[in-house]
KESE-104515 format. One record per residue (C-alpha): residue in three letters; x, y, z. Coordinates in steps of 0.1 Angstrom, whole numbers, plus 5000, padded with zeros to 4 digits. Example, Ala and Ser with C-alpha at 12.3 -4.5 7.8 and 13.67 -1.06 7.14 Angstrom:
residues 2
Ala512349555078Ser513749895071
This chain:
residues 268
Met500050005000Val501250354991Ile501650575022Pro501150945016Val503351185036His502751535022Asp500851694993Leu502051994973Asn498752174975Pro498952504996Val495852645013Arg494652995017Arg493452975052Thr494352785084Pro492352455085Trp491052495121Val488252245116Thr490651975105Tyr492952055134Ala489952035158Leu488851705144Ile492351555149Ala492551695184Ala489151555193Asn489951215180Leu493251215199Ala491651335231Val488951065230Phe491550805223Leu493650905253Leu490550895274Thr489450545261Pro489850295289Gly491949995281Val493750145252Val496450345269Ser497750135298Ser497350295332Pro500450365354Gly499150095377Gly499749845349Gly496449655346Thr496349305332Ala495849255294Leu492449095300Ala491249385322Asp492349635296Leu490549435269Cys487349415289Arg487349785296Leu487949855259Gln485149625249Ala482649785272Phe483650135260Ile483250035223Glu479949865229His478650175246Trp479850435221Gly480250235189Ala477550205161Val476149855161Pro474449765127Arg471449575142Glu470749875165Leu470950115136Val468749905112Leu466549685134Gly466449885166Arg467549575186Thr469549645217Pro471649365233Glu470349205264Leu473849165278Val476949385272Pro480449385286Thr480649565320Gly484449635319Gly485049385347Thr486649045346Gly485548715362Val486048345360Gly483448135343Pro483047775332Gln485447835303Gly488048025324Pro488748395328Gly486748635307Cys484848965306Leu481749005328Leu478449055310Ala475349225324Pro472249415311Pro473249765299Asp472850035326Tyr472750315301Gly470450445274Lys471850455239Ser470550645208Pro471450455176Val471450775156Leu473850955180Ser476050635182Val477050695146Leu478451035156Thr480250915187Ala481650615168Met483550855145Phe485750955174Val486450615189His489550415178Gly490750075190Ser494450115187Trp497350355180Val497650215145His493950265138Leu494050625151Leu497350735135Gly496550595101Asn493250785100Met494751105113Leu497551095088Phe495151095059Leu492951365075Trp496051585081Ile497251555045Phe494051585026Gly491551745049Asn493052095049Asn492452145011Ile488852025013Glu488252255042Asp489852545022Arg487652464992Leu484352425011Gly484752665039Arg484752565076Val481052515082Arg480252325050Tyr483352115055Leu482352005089Leu478851915076Phe480351735047Tyr482651535070Leu479751435093Leu477451345064Cys480051115048Gly480550945082Tyr476850905087Val476150765052Ala479150525055Gly477950405089Tyr474350345079Gly475450205045Phe477649955062Ala474849855086Leu472449795057Leu474949545042Asp474849335074Pro471849445095Arg472049155119Ser475649215129Gly476249285166Thr479849395160Pro480249775168Leu481549995140Ile484150255152Gly486550495137Ala486650805115Ser487550605084Gly484150645067Ala484151025071Ile487851055061Ala487150835031Gly484651095020Val487451355023Leu489651145001Gly486951094975Ala486451474973Tyr490151534970Leu490451294941Val487651474922Leu488951824930Tyr492751784929Pro493551464908Arg496851604894Val498251744926Arg501551574935Val501751384968Trp504951274983Ser504450904992Leu506350605005Val506150314981Pro507049974995Phe509549804973Leu512049594993Phe512149915015Phe510050235015Ile510950454985Pro509850824986Leu508150914953Arg506151224942Leu502951074927Pro499751244914Ala496851224938Trp494751014914Val497450744916Val497650754954Leu493950784962Gly492950564932Leu495150274945Trp493750334980Phe490150304968Val490849994946Leu492449824976Gln489449904999Ala487049774972Phe489149464968Tyr489149395005Ser485449475009Ala484649214983Gly486348955005Tyr489548914985Gly491849065011Leu494048925038Thr492648695065Glu492448975090Ala490549205066Gly487249085081Thr487949295112Val487949625092Ala484849785078Tyr486249825043Ala482749855028Ala482250165049His485450315034Val484150244999Ile480750405007Gly482250705023Phe484650754994Ala481850734968Val479650974987Gly482551234991Ala483451204954Ala479751254943Leu479351554966Ala482451714952Val481551684915Pro479652014914Leu482752184930Arg485252074904Pro487752334891Gly485952604870Thr483152644895Arg483052944919Gln485252914949Pro484753064983Pro486453404987Pro489953405002Pro490453525037Gly490653895041Pro494054065046Arg495354085081Arg495454425098Pro499054545102Arg500254565138Ala501054915151Ala504654985156Val505655015193
């Protein structure tokens, strides 16, 4: 897989919304129990049980989104010993959960450092230009819309699944789709794996086109054995939605006005 590092596409204004989204995702991750080991050094099983309980609470579960079925038992975050040995304790949920809002909260929950950093890398590189093109408010609405459509679209593909969907991938995939439509020829410095990582300056249509093909390949079931743990179909849906929404904004259409000139500071 080609790993983007930096694009040669300057912006006219500071991408505060992109920065805020990255900061929010990082803050939620650092507050997620069981992901960042506590100074007390909890056991691996205890960390896993706390993480499972958090994801079940804040993740978007397909059968809840489509069928409205809430689970009778959920992980509590505690551990115990059952007939099959140590495991996570289950109990009826002691919280109310809105399926619609769970799609929003799920966009800010990540299960590992790799999951978080991979998503934030793509958002950092490509989000600023989409924010610059759309404007801050429209960009935020665009981001959330792509995330919602990706979440519900994935749920419709497997409406009986009880596995929570988490991560910003669907929303960020929408950003990538829009970038491909708006800036296909922009050069992107990328690391290409060939024996070792080789830095190359590739057009965005190559970098993002390969990314999309790979996601579609995995979503069809032809990926690696661990691909089933990743919601590749949500990536494909988010990308397609973002690309479709960006078509009317292709070069040649009216762009938002550039930021006004800064007032000069008075000499002391």
